[in-house]
C-alpha positions in Angstrom: 0.0 0.2 0.3 1.0 3.2 -1.0 1.0 5.7 2.2 -0.3 9.2 2.4 -1.0 10.3 5.7 1.8 8.2 7.5 5.4 7.6 7.1 6.5 4.0 7.9 10.5 3.1 8.5 12.2 0.5 9.1 15.5 -0.2 11.0 17.2 -2.5 13.2 14.0 -4.3 13.8 12.3 -1.6 14.7 9.3 -0.2 12.7 8.4 3.7 13.2 5.1 4.3 12.0 4.6 8.4 11.9 1.3 10.2 11.6 2.2 12.7 9.0 -0.6 15.3 8.9 0.9 17.9 11.4 -1.2 20.8 9.5 -4.0 19.3 11.0 -1.9 18.2 14.1 -2.6 14.2 12.9 -6.3 14.6 12.9 -7.5 10.7 12.6 -9.6 10.8 9.3 -10.9 7.7 7.9 -7.9 7.5 5.3 -5.5 7.9 8.1 -7.2 5.0 10.4 -7.0 3.0 6.7 -3.4 3.2 6.6 -2.6 2.6 10.5 -4.4 -0.7 10.0 -2.6 -1.5 6.9 1.1 -0.4 8.6 0.0 -2.7 11.6 -0.5 -5.3 8.9 2.5 -5.3 7.2 4.5 -5.2 10.5 2.6 -8.2 11.4 3.7 -9.8 8.1 7.3 -8.7 8.3 9.2 -11.2 10.4 12.6 -8.7 10.4 10.4 -6.3 12.4 10.3 -7.0 16.2 9.0 -3.9 17.8 6.7 -1.0 16.5 6.9 2.7 17.6 4.0 4.8 16.8 4.5 8.4 16.8 3.0 12.1 15.2 4.8 14.7 13.2 4.9 18.4 14.2 5.5 18.3 17.8 1.9 19.7 18.6 0.1 16.6 18.5 0.4 12.8 18.6 -2.9 12.7 17.2 -5.6 15.6 18.0 -8.6 13.0 17.3 -11.1 12.7 14.9 -12.2 15.7 12.2 -14.9 17.9 14.4 -16.4 18.7 10.4 -16.4 14.8 9.9 -18.2 13.8 13.1 -21.1 16.7 12.4 -21.6 15.4 8.7 -21.3 11.7 9.8 -24.6 9.3 9.7 -25.6 6.7 12.7 -25.1 4.2 9.8 -21.7 5.3 9.0 -20.6 4.8 12.6 -21.8 1.2 13.0 -19.7 0.5 9.9 -16.7 2.3 10.9 -13.9 -0.2 11.2 -11.6 2.1 13.6 -12.4 -0.4 16.7 -11.1 -3.3 14.6 -8.0 -1.2 13.6 -7.1 -0.6 17.5 -8.2 -4.7 18.4 -5.3 -5.5 15.0 -2.9 -3.0 16.5 -3.6 -4.2 20.5 -3.7 -7.9 19.3 -0.3 -7.6 17.2 1.8 -10.5 18.2 5.0 -7.6 18.7 5.2 -5.1 21.4 4.2 -1.6 20.5 5.5 1.7 22.1 3.2 4.9 21.8 5.7 8.1 21.8 3.5 10.9 22.5 4.5 14.9 22.1 1.7 16.9 22.3 -2.0 16.2 22.3 -3.3 12.8 22.7 -7.2 13.5 22.4 -10.1 11.5 21.7 -9.2 8.8 18.9 -5.6 9.8 19.8 -5.7 8.9 23.0 -7.3 5.8 22.4 -4.5 5.0 19.9 -2.2 5.3 22.4 -3.8 3.2 24.7 -4.1 0.2 22.5 -0.2 0.1 22.3 1.5 -1.5 25.0 3.9 1.0 26.3 3.3 4.8 26.6 6.1 7.3 26.8 5.4 10.9 26.6 6.7 14.6 26.7 6.3 16.8 29.5 4.6 19.1 27.5 1.9 16.3 26.2 -2.0 16.5 27.1 -4.3 13.5 26.8 -7.8 12.4 27.3 -11.0 11.5 26.1 -13.1 14.9 25.9 -15.9 13.4 23.6 -18.7 14.7 25.9 -18.4 18.3 25.1 -19.3 17.5 21.3 -22.5 15.2 22.5 -20.8 11.9 22.0 -18.8 9.1 23.8 -15.3 8.0 23.3 -15.7 5.2 20.3 -12.5 3.6 19.6 -12.4 1.9 22.8 -11.9 4.6 25.2 -14.5 3.5 27.6 -13.1 0.1 27.5 -9.2 0.6 27.7 -9.0 3.4 30.2 -10.4 1.9 32.5 -8.3 -1.3 32.7 -5.4 1.2 32.7 -6.5 3.4 35.4 -9.1 2.2 36.9 -13.1 2.5 36.6 -13.5 5.4 39.1 -11.0 7.4 37.4 -11.9 6.3 33.9 -15.7 7.3 34.4 -14.2 11.0 35.7 -12.3 11.8 32.8 -14.8 10.5 30.1 -17.8 12.3 32.3 -15.7 15.6 32.7 -13.9 15.4 29.7 -11.1 16.7 31.5 -8.1 16.9 29.3 -4.9 15.9 31.8 -1.0 16.6 31.2 1.6 14.4 31.1 2.6 14.5 34.8 -0.9 13.6 35.8 -1.1 11.0 33.0 2.0 9.3 34.7 0.8 9.4 38.3 -2.3 7.8 37.4 -0.6 4.6 35.0 -1.7 6.1 31.6 1.7 6.5 30.6 4.8 4.9 31.2 7.3 7.3 31.5 7.8 11.2 30.9 10.5 12.9 29.4 11.9 16.1 27.5 10.8 16.2 23.9 14.2 16.4 22.8 14.6 12.5 24.2 11.1 11.3 22.7 12.3 9.3 20.3 15.5 8.0 21.4 14.1 7.2 24.6 11.2 5.0 22.9 13.9 3.8 20.4 16.4 2.9 23.6 13.4 0.6 24.8 12.9 -0.9 21.4 16.1 -1.9 21.2 16.3 -3.6 24.6 13.2 -5.7 23.9 15.1 -6.4 20.5 17.7 -8.1 22.3 15.2 -10.3 24.1 14.0 -13.5 22.3 11.0 -12.4 19.8 9.1 -15.6 20.1 9.1 -15.4 23.9 8.1 -11.6 24.1 5.4 -12.6 21.3 4.1 -15.3 23.2 4.2 -12.9 27.0 2.1 -10.3 25.5 -0.7 -12.6 24.6 -0.5 -14.1 27.6 -1.1 -11.0 29.7 -3.5 -9.8 27.5 -5.5 -13.0 27.7 -5.0 -12.5 31.3 -6.5 -8.9 31.0 -9.6 -10.3 29.8 -10.4 -13.0 31.6 -10.4 -14.8 34.8 -7.1 -15.8 36.8 -7.4 -19.3 35.7 -8.0 -19.2 32.4 -4.9 -16.8 32.2 -2.8 -19.2 34.4 -3.7 -22.0 31.9 -2.9 -20.2 29.1 0.4 -18.6 30.6 1.5 -22.6 31.3 0.4 -23.5 27.2 2.6 -20.3 26.1 5.6 -21.7 28.3 5.2 -24.9 26.8 5.7 -23.5 23.7 8.9 -22.1 23.7 9.9 -25.0 24.7 9.8 -25.8 20.8 11.8 -23.3 19.9 15.5 -23.0 19.0 15.6 -19.5 20.7 15.2 -21.6 24.1 18.2 -23.7 23.4 20.4 -20.3 22.2 19.0 -18.5 25.3 19.9 -21.2 27.9 23.1 -22.5 26.2 24.2 -18.4 25.6 23.6 -18.0 29.7 25.3 -21.0 30.8 28.7 -20.0 27.4 28.4 -16.6 29.5 27.5 -14.9 25.9 25.1 -13.0 24.4 22.2 -15.0 23.0 21.5 -14.4 19.0 18.0 -15.0 19.0 16.3 -15.7 15.4 12.6 -15.8 16.7 12.4 -19.3 15.6 
């Protein structure tokens, strides 16, 4: 697919997806959503990619949410046919770790995009929130579901009911973001974390992600059963032999994802 609204770069087993509409603060229109979904699929199929970073161009916004004019014109049937939820489900269920590198506004769909990632790193000038009720609508790309799982149901209700926009320090305090850095350190911090993950066994990391996601959405006994089965699967891999051999030989492992 030829991308118009995003950039996709791959280097050192890391894919960097950049929302590239800075003139509209990286607003998420249908074309951008479609390109995000296509890029996620491309990363899933590329065995050389082990970690995905998502960020926004321009320094003012990660993604400022939906185009308000399009919201005004949209019909109910179009909302039901929208595939934005499926796009973020694809991202959330990608069997590779994902990092949202947030600089500036991450509002509405932008915040929902960040929440679908595994890890969120934000700059100290970032603002996050789900302000949809100010427009007479509600979060519709997973905000009512993922926010409560990250910050707790009480805080999620507060943020969604009031439409409050919070700064990065508060977002870190409540667990919405993992880390806050200076703007100039954002991409280096994201790449540094990605590089650390790349060094680990990719099959193990992917299975650990799936096990965590399963456990977050089911009872503990089902989660534990899945964890045991996922662990057993790693014992069929060459990476397990390489990792244990490297440890005993006191050398750095060379994982191949096999």
